[in-house]
C-alpha positions as CSV (number, residue, x, y, z in Angstrom):
1,X,-7.1,44.3,-17.2
2,X,-8.0,44.8,-13.5
3,X,-5.5,44.1,-10.7
4,X,-7.8,41.3,-9.5
5,X,-7.8,39.7,-13.0
6,X,-4.0,39.9,-13.2
7,X,-3.6,38.3,-9.7
8,X,-6.0,35.5,-10.7
9,X,-4.0,34.8,-13.9
10,X,-0.7,34.8,-12.0
11,X,-2.1,32.4,-9.4
12,X,-3.3,30.0,-12.1
13,X,0.2,30.0,-13.6
14,X,1.6,29.2,-10.2
15,X,-1.0,26.4,-9.7
16,X,-0.3,24.9,-13.1
17,X,3.5,25.1,-12.4
18,X,3.1,23.4,-9.1
19,X,0.9,20.6,-10.5
20,X,3.5,20.0,-13.3
21,X,6.2,19.9,-10.6
22,X,4.2,17.2,-8.8
23,X,3.8,15.2,-12.0
24,X,7.4,15.4,-12.9
25,X,8.4,14.1,-9.5
26,X,7.2,10.6,-10.5
27,X,6.1,9.6,-7.1
28,X,3.3,7.1,-6.4
29,X,0.2,7.9,-8.4
30,X,-2.0,8.1,-5.3
31,X,0.3,10.7,-3.7
32,X,0.6,12.6,-7.0
33,X,-3.2,12.8,-7.3
34,X,-3.6,13.8,-3.6
35,X,-1.2,16.7,-3.9
36,X,-2.6,17.8,-7.3
37,X,-6.1,17.9,-5.7
38,X,-4.9,19.9,-2.7
39,X,-3.0,22.4,-4.9
40,X,-6.0,22.9,-7.2
41,X,-9.0,22.8,-4.9
42,X,-7.6,24.5,-1.8
43,X,-6.6,28.0,-2.9
44,X,-3.4,29.5,-1.6
45,X,-3.3,27.1,1.4
46,X,-2.7,24.2,-1.0
47,X,0.3,25.9,-2.6
48,X,1.7,26.8,0.8
49,X,1.3,23.3,2.1
50,X,3.0,21.8,-0.9
51,X,6.0,24.2,-0.6
52,X,6.4,23.4,3.0
53,X,5.5,19.7,3.2
54,X,5.2,18.2,-0.3
55,X,8.4,18.7,-2.1
56,X,10.3,15.5,-2.6
57,X,13.8,15.7,-1.1
58,X,14.4,12.0,-0.8
59,X,17.7,12.1,-2.8
60,X,19.3,14.9,-0.7
61,X,22.4,13.7,1.2
62,X,22.1,10.3,-0.4
63,X,25.7,10.3,-1.6
64,X,27.2,11.4,1.8
65,X,24.8,9.0,3.6
66,X,25.9,6.1,1.4
67,X,29.6,6.9,2.1
68,X,28.9,7.1,5.8
69,X,27.0,3.8,5.7
70,X,30.1,2.2,4.1
71,X,32.2,3.6,6.9
72,X,30.0,2.2,9.6
73,X,29.9,-1.1,7.9
74,X,33.6,-1.4,8.6
75,X,32.8,-1.4,12.3
76,X,30.2,-4.2,11.8
77,X,32.2,-6.5,9.5
78,X,33.6,-8.3,12.5
79,X,30.1,-9.6,13.3
80,X,29.2,-10.9,9.9
81,X,30.3,-14.4,10.6
82,X,29.0,-15.3,14.0
83,X,30.2,-18.8,14.6
84,X,27.4,-19.8,17.0
85,X,24.7,-18.2,14.9
86,X,22.0,-20.5,13.5
87,X,19.3,-18.9,11.2
88,X,15.8,-20.4,11.1
89,X,15.3,-21.8,7.6
90,X,11.7,-20.5,7.3
91,X,12.8,-16.9,8.0
92,X,16.0,-16.9,6.0
93,X,14.5,-15.1,3.0
94,X,13.3,-12.3,5.2
95,X,16.7,-12.1,7.0
96,X,18.5,-12.1,3.7
97,X,16.2,-9.3,2.5
98,X,17.2,-7.0,5.3
99,X,20.9,-7.9,5.0
100,X,21.0,-7.3,1.3
101,X,18.8,-4.1,1.4
102,X,20.5,-2.2,4.3
103,X,23.2,-4.4,5.8
104,X,20.9,-5.1,8.8
105,X,22.8,-8.1,10.3
106,X,21.0,-10.7,12.4
107,X,22.4,-11.2,16.0
108,X,21.7,-14.1,18.2
109,X,22.1,-14.6,22.0
110,X,19.9,-11.7,23.1
111,X,17.8,-11.3,26.3
112,X,14.6,-9.5,25.2
113,X,12.1,-8.0,27.7
114,X,8.7,-6.7,26.7
115,X,7.6,-3.5,28.4
116,X,4.0,-2.5,27.9
117,X,3.6,0.8,29.7
118,X,5.6,3.8,31.1
119,X,5.6,2.4,34.6
120,X,7.7,-0.5,33.4
121,X,9.8,1.3,30.9
122,X,11.0,4.5,32.6
123,X,12.1,2.9,35.9
124,X,14.0,0.3,33.9
125,X,15.6,3.0,31.7
126,X,16.6,5.1,34.7
127,X,18.1,2.1,36.4
128,X,20.2,1.4,33.3
129,X,21.2,5.0,33.0
130,X,22.4,5.0,36.6
131,X,24.6,1.9,35.9
132,X,26.3,3.4,32.8
133,X,30.1,3.7,32.9
134,X,31.1,4.4,29.3
135,X,28.4,6.1,27.2
136,X,24.7,6.8,26.8
137,X,23.1,7.4,23.4
138,X,19.5,8.5,22.9
139,X,17.7,9.0,19.5
140,X,14.3,10.4,20.2
141,X,11.4,12.1,18.5
142,X,10.0,13.9,21.6
143,X,11.9,14.9,24.7
144,X,9.5,17.1,26.7
145,X,10.5,19.7,29.3
146,X,8.0,18.3,31.8
147,X,8.5,16.5,35.2
148,X,9.4,13.2,33.5
149,X,11.7,14.8,30.9
150,X,13.4,16.8,33.7
151,X,13.9,13.6,35.7
152,X,15.6,11.8,32.8
153,X,17.6,15.0,32.0
154,X,18.8,15.2,35.6
155,X,19.8,11.5,35.5
156,X,21.8,12.2,32.3
157,X,23.5,15.2,33.8
158,X,24.6,13.2,36.8
159,X,26.2,10.6,34.5
160,X,27.9,13.3,32.4
161,X,29.4,14.8,35.6
162,X,30.8,11.3,36.3
163,X,32.6,11.3,33.0
164,X,30.1,9.2,31.0
165,X,29.7,10.3,27.4
166,X,26.1,11.3,26.7
167,X,24.8,12.1,23.3
168,X,21.2,12.9,22.3
169,X,19.6,13.3,18.9
170,X,16.1,14.9,19.1
171,X,13.8,15.7,16.3
172,X,13.4,19.4,15.8
173,X,9.7,19.2,14.8
174,X,8.8,16.7,17.5
175,X,10.3,19.1,20.1
176,X,9.0,22.3,18.6
177,X,7.3,23.3,21.9
178,X,10.3,22.5,24.0
179,X,12.2,25.6,25.2
180,X,15.8,26.0,24.0
181,X,16.9,26.4,27.6
182,X,16.0,22.8,28.3
183,X,18.6,21.4,25.9
184,X,21.1,24.3,26.6
185,X,21.2,23.2,30.3
186,X,22.3,19.7,29.2
187,X,24.9,21.1,26.8
188,X,26.4,23.2,29.6
189,X,26.8,20.0,31.6
190,X,28.9,18.4,28.9
191,X,26.1,16.5,27.2
192,X,26.3,16.6,23.4
193,X,22.8,17.4,22.1
194,X,21.9,17.8,18.4
195,X,18.6,18.5,16.7
196,X,17.7,16.4,13.7
197,X,17.3,18.5,10.5
198,X,16.5,21.7,12.3
199,X,13.6,23.6,10.7
200,X,14.6,27.2,9.9
201,X,13.7,29.4,7.1
202,X,14.5,29.2,4.2
203,X,15.1,25.5,4.6
204,X,11.8,24.9,6.3
205,X,10.1,23.7,3.1
206,X,12.8,21.1,2.5
207,X,13.0,19.6,6.0
208,X,9.6,19.7,7.7
209,X,8.3,16.7,5.8
210,X,11.1,14.3,6.8
211,X,11.3,13.6,10.5
212,X,13.3,11.3,12.8
213,X,10.6,9.3,14.4
214,X,13.0,6.7,16.0
215,X,13.1,5.9,19.7
216,X,16.5,4.3,20.5
217,X,18.3,4.1,23.8
218,X,21.8,2.6,24.1
219,X,23.7,2.2,27.4
220,X,27.4,1.2,27.2
221,X,26.8,-0.7,24.0
222,X,25.4,-3.6,26.1
223,X,21.8,-2.6,26.9
224,X,19.3,-1.0,24.4
225,X,15.7,-0.1,24.1
226,X,13.5,0.2,21.0
227,X,9.8,0.8,20.5
228,X,7.2,3.5,20.5
229,X,7.8,5.5,23.7
230,X,9.1,9.1,23.8
231,X,10.1,11.0,26.9
232,X,7.0,12.8,28.2
233,X,4.6,12.6,31.1
234,X,1.7,11.5,29.0
235,X,3.5,8.1,28.4
236,X,3.0,7.3,32.1
237,X,-0.6,8.4,32.3
238,X,-3.4,5.9,32.9
239,X,-4.8,4.5,29.6
240,X,-1.7,5.1,27.5
241,X,-0.6,1.7,26.0
242,X,2.7,1.4,24.3
243,X,5.3,-1.3,23.7
244,X,9.1,-1.2,24.1
245,X,11.7,-3.9,23.9
246,X,14.7,-4.0,26.3
247,X,17.6,-5.8,24.7
248,X,20.8,-7.2,26.2
249,X,23.3,-9.0,23.9
250,X,24.7,-8.6,20.5
251,X,21.6,-7.1,19.1
252,X,22.6,-3.8,20.8
253,X,25.3,-3.5,18.2
254,X,22.6,-3.0,15.6
255,X,20.9,-0.3,17.8
256,X,24.3,1.3,18.2
257,X,24.9,1.4,14.5
258,X,21.5,3.0,13.9
259,X,22.3,5.7,16.4
260,X,25.8,6.4,15.1
261,X,24.5,6.7,11.6
262,X,22.1,9.4,12.8
263,X,24.8,11.0,14.9
264,X,26.9,11.3,11.7
265,X,23.9,12.7,9.9
266,X,23.5,15.6,12.5
267,X,27.1,16.1,13.7
268,X,29.2,14.9,10.7
269,X,31.6,13.2,13.2
270,X,32.1,9.4,12.7
271,X,32.3,7.4,15.9
272,X,33.6,4.0,15.3
273,X,35.8,3.3,18.4
274,X,35.7,-0.3,19.6
275,X,34.2,0.8,22.9
276,X,30.9,1.4,21.2
277,X,30.8,-2.3,20.2
278,X,32.1,-4.0,23.4
279,X,32.8,-7.7,23.3
280,X,29.8,-9.8,24.2
281,X,29.8,-11.2,27.7
282,X,27.3,-13.1,29.8
283,X,24.6,-10.6,30.8
284,X,23.6,-9.9,34.3
285,X,20.2,-11.4,33.5
286,X,21.8,-14.8,32.9
287,X,23.0,-15.1,36.5
288,X,20.1,-13.3,38.1
289,X,17.1,-15.1,39.7
290,X,13.7,-14.8,38.0
291,X,12.5,-12.6,40.8
292,X,15.5,-10.2,40.3
293,X,15.0,-10.1,36.5
294,X,11.4,-9.1,36.8
295,X,11.9,-6.3,39.3
296,X,11.0,-3.6,36.8
297,X,9.0,-5.7,34.3
298,X,6.2,-8.1,34.6
299,X,7.5,-9.9,31.5
300,X,10.7,-11.9,32.3
301,X,13.4,-11.7,29.6
302,X,13.9,-14.5,27.1
303,X,17.6,-15.4,26.5
304,X,19.1,-16.4,23.1
305,X,16.7,-14.5,20.9
306,X,17.7,-13.9,17.3
307,X,16.9,-10.4,16.0
308,X,17.6,-7.8,13.4
309,X,17.3,-4.0,13.8
310,X,16.0,-2.5,10.6
311,X,15.9,1.2,9.8
312,X,14.1,3.0,7.0
313,X,14.3,6.5,5.8
314,X,13.4,8.8,2.8
315,X,17.0,8.7,1.8
316,X,16.9,4.9,1.2
317,X,16.3,3.4,-2.2
318,X,13.5,1.1,-0.8
319,X,11.1,1.2,2.1
320,X,12.8,-1.6,4.0
321,X,10.4,-1.9,7.0
322,X,7.4,-1.8,4.7
323,X,9.0,-4.5,2.6
324,X,9.5,-6.6,5.7
325,X,5.9,-6.2,6.8
326,X,4.6,-7.2,3.3
327,X,6.7,-10.3,3.2
328,X,5.6,-11.4,6.8
329,X,2.0,-10.8,6.0
330,X,2.1,-12.6,2.6
331,X,4.1,-15.5,4.2
332,X,1.7,-16.0,7.1
333,X,0.0,-19.4,7.4
334,X,-2.0,-19.2,10.6
335,X,-2.2,-15.6,11.9
336,X,-1.0,-12.0,11.7
337,X,-1.8,-9.6,14.6
338,X,-1.0,-5.9,14.3
339,X,-1.3,-3.0,16.7
340,X,-1.0,0.6,15.4
341,X,-2.2,4.0,16.5
342,X,-2.9,5.0,12.9
343,X,-4.2,2.9,10.0
344,X,-3.5,4.5,6.6
345,X,-1.8,1.7,4.8
346,X,0.0,1.9,1.6
347,X,-1.4,0.0,-1.4
348,X,1.2,-2.8,-0.9
349,X,0.5,-3.3,2.8
350,X,-3.3,-3.1,2.3
351,X,-3.2,-5.6,-0.6
352,X,-1.1,-8.0,1.6
353,X,-3.5,-7.8,4.5
354,X,-6.6,-8.4,2.3
355,X,-4.9,-11.3,0.4
356,X,-3.9,-13.0,3.6
357,X,-7.4,-12.6,5.1
358,X,-9.1,-13.9,2.0
359,X,-6.6,-16.8,2.0
360,X,-8.0,-17.9,5.4
361,X,-5.2,-16.4,7.6
362,X,-6.4,-15.0,10.9
363,X,-5.6,-11.3,10.4
364,X,-6.4,-8.9,13.2
365,X,-5.7,-5.2,13.4
366,X,-6.1,-3.1,16.5
367,X,-6.3,0.7,16.7
368,X,-7.4,3.1,19.4
369,X,-11.1,3.7,19.7
370,X,-10.3,7.4,20.0
371,X,-7.3,8.8,18.2
372,X,-5.2,11.8,19.2
373,X,-5.5,13.1,15.6
374,X,-9.1,13.6,14.5
375,X,-8.6,14.1,10.8
376,X,-6.3,11.0,10.6
377,X,-9.0,9.0,12.5
378,X,-11.6,10.1,9.9
379,X,-9.3,9.2,7.0
380,X,-8.6,5.7,8.5
381,X,-12.2,4.6,8.9
382,X,-12.9,3.8,5.2
383,X,-9.6,1.7,5.2
384,X,-10.8,-0.1,8.3
385,X,-14.2,-0.9,6.8
386,X,-12.7,-2.2,3.6
387,X,-10.4,-4.4,5.7
388,X,-13.4,-5.8,7.6
389,X,-15.1,-6.5,4.3
390,X,-12.1,-8.5,3.2
391,X,-12.2,-10.6,6.4
392,X,-9.7,-8.7,8.6
393,X,-10.9,-8.5,12.2
394,X,-10.6,-4.9,13.4
395,X,-10.6,-4.1,17.1
396,X,-10.9,-0.8,18.8
397,X,-8.9,-0.4,22.0
398,X,-11.1,1.4,24.6
399,X,-9.2,2.1,27.9
400,X,-7.2,4.9,26.4
401,X,-4.8,5.7,23.6
402,X,-3.1,2.7,21.9
403,X,0.3,4.0,20.7
404,X,1.8,0.5,20.4
405,X,3.4,-0.5,17.1
406,X,3.8,-4.2,16.9
407,X,3.3,-7.1,14.5
408,X,3.4,-10.8,15.4
409,X,2.8,-13.8,13.1
410,X,2.6,-17.6,13.4
411,X,4.4,-17.8,16.8
412,X,7.6,-17.4,14.8
413,X,8.3,-13.7,14.1
414,X,7.5,-10.4,15.8
415,X,8.3,-6.8,15.1
416,X,8.3,-3.8,17.4
417,X,9.5,-0.3,16.9
418,X,8.5,3.2,15.9
419,X,6.7,2.4,12.6
420,X,3.0,3.1,12.2
421,X,0.9,1.6,9.5
422,X,0.7,4.8,7.5
423,X,2.3,6.5,4.5
424,X,4.3,8.9,6.6
425,X,6.1,6.1,8.6
426,X,6.7,3.9,5.6
427,X,7.9,6.6,3.2
428,X,8.7,9.9,4.8
429,X,10.0,9.3,8.4
430,X,13.2,7.9,9.7
431,X,12.1,4.8,11.6
432,X,13.5,1.8,13.4
433,X,12.1,-1.6,14.2
434,X,13.4,-4.7,15.8
435,X,12.4,-8.0,14.0
436,X,12.7,-10.8,16.5
437,X,12.7,-14.5,15.4
438,X,11.7,-17.4,17.6
439,X,8.7,-18.8,19.4
440,X,9.3,-17.3,22.8
441,X,9.1,-13.6,22.0
442,X,6.4,-14.2,19.3
443,X,4.2,-15.9,21.8
444,X,4.8,-13.2,24.4
445,X,3.8,-10.5,22.0
446,X,0.8,-12.5,20.8
447,X,-0.3,-12.6,24.4
448,X,0.2,-8.9,24.7
449,X,-2.1,-8.5,21.7
450,X,-4.7,-10.9,23.2
451,X,-4.6,-9.0,26.5
452,X,-5.3,-5.8,24.7
453,X,-8.0,-7.4,22.7
454,X,-9.9,-8.2,25.9
455,X,-10.1,-4.5,26.5
456,X,-11.3,-3.8,23.0
457,X,-14.5,-4.0,21.0
458,X,-14.8,-5.4,17.5
459,X,-15.5,-2.7,14.9
460,X,-18.4,-4.8,13.6
461,X,-20.2,-4.2,16.9
462,X,-20.2,-0.4,16.4
463,X,-22.9,0.3,13.8
464,X,-22.1,4.0,13.6
465,X,-18.6,3.1,12.3
466,X,-19.7,0.2,10.0
467,X,-22.7,2.0,8.5
468,X,-22.2,5.7,8.9
469,X,-24.7,8.2,7.5
470,X,-24.2,9.8,4.2
471,X,-22.7,13.0,5.4
472,X,-20.3,11.3,7.8
473,X,-19.2,8.9,5.0
474,X,-18.7,11.8,2.7
475,X,-16.4,13.5,5.3
476,X,-14.5,10.3,5.8
477,X,-14.1,9.8,2.0
478,X,-12.8,13.4,1.7
479,X,-10.3,12.9,4.5
480,X,-9.2,9.6,2.9
481,X,-8.0,11.6,-0.2
482,X,-5.3,13.1,2.0
483,X,-4.1,9.8,3.5
484,X,-0.9,9.8,1.4
485,X,-0.1,13.2,2.9
486,X,-0.9,12.6,6.6
């Protein structure tokens, strides 16, 4: 037998072994089929891709994570019975779902501001950093070494020199291009900086697929931010649309818990001092005039909002945020509006959207006209066309890149955070969203959506997308096969 023949036989054995490994993993059939096709029809590269990105490590660290969760719950038990807390009856099943699934407690009495671009968010963040007296916690996917990143870094260094505790968790893959000296400088200044699941051989294959995509900022346990913005210059460029929530009140306790869980995950030190959960006191906003409150934000805050901060991760038993989305969509009676940069929905989410639309609910989905990931954009088009066929109105945001991740329904509930409508966010990433209950915030985010809609075009008005030629449709269908992997 020739050397070439022997190599071919050995390769076939490896391929069959890899396919069997995928089958035995008992993951969703769509994802199983996608990986099997990649392994079989993409020689060599398919095997390498599976080794590096496809192996299921969802159960790793689950035991230690559960133990750590129990420890952090002790810090939160004092907030379980909030005497002045009233839960909306219509939303109680959803609230109970999050509490029972991941101990995501509801908190009332929050001031919530909506920030819709970097020119609102970063000045507000820098102002709050400057006012910190106890601690600053940042959980971020991308922290670039660019002029904006250096500005934020300098502000953190100043606070560290003043004796403020500063801790940063950054994602190692999200910051692949950031030079080590950028973070080392902050460490030398007393800032605690830890990468999330650093990717190094030989552990690369186990860790590259599961990333910390959260964007959390907590100042003194009293002010917090959650949403879609990372720290990079592109987030303040013209045309970039994103959404962040600034929260003051008890809801910051939930942001704090999410950060401290991640800190334990990367540093194995449990921080549960009472100073990280300071007693609630009237916020500065409550005594400030409307003009003072809107100095850095065109949207004035709304007091007394009820909210839950919900996290999801590949180590959890269930995809909590996806479950919440499905319940909201299926429970909608009038409308559901969604903004997402990527639209590769899981079967459960897509079924919920189609069912709601076919039931007469006004379902609208907005995505950017031009994505920053060409292959993902191609894969999403067939999903968008099928959604349109089911009665979903699809809008394409034209001024620039829409990175906003929000959902609002029936003027009663809204969600904003780091979660995209795609398989990766729902199943593989560590994500965090705030679910806010009440008419005021829901109406405000509905208006944000409608303002964006005025700068968008309906997909039905773009013939090339609704009725592509055969070759383009074939390419899109091929890209769709990989949607569970993107």
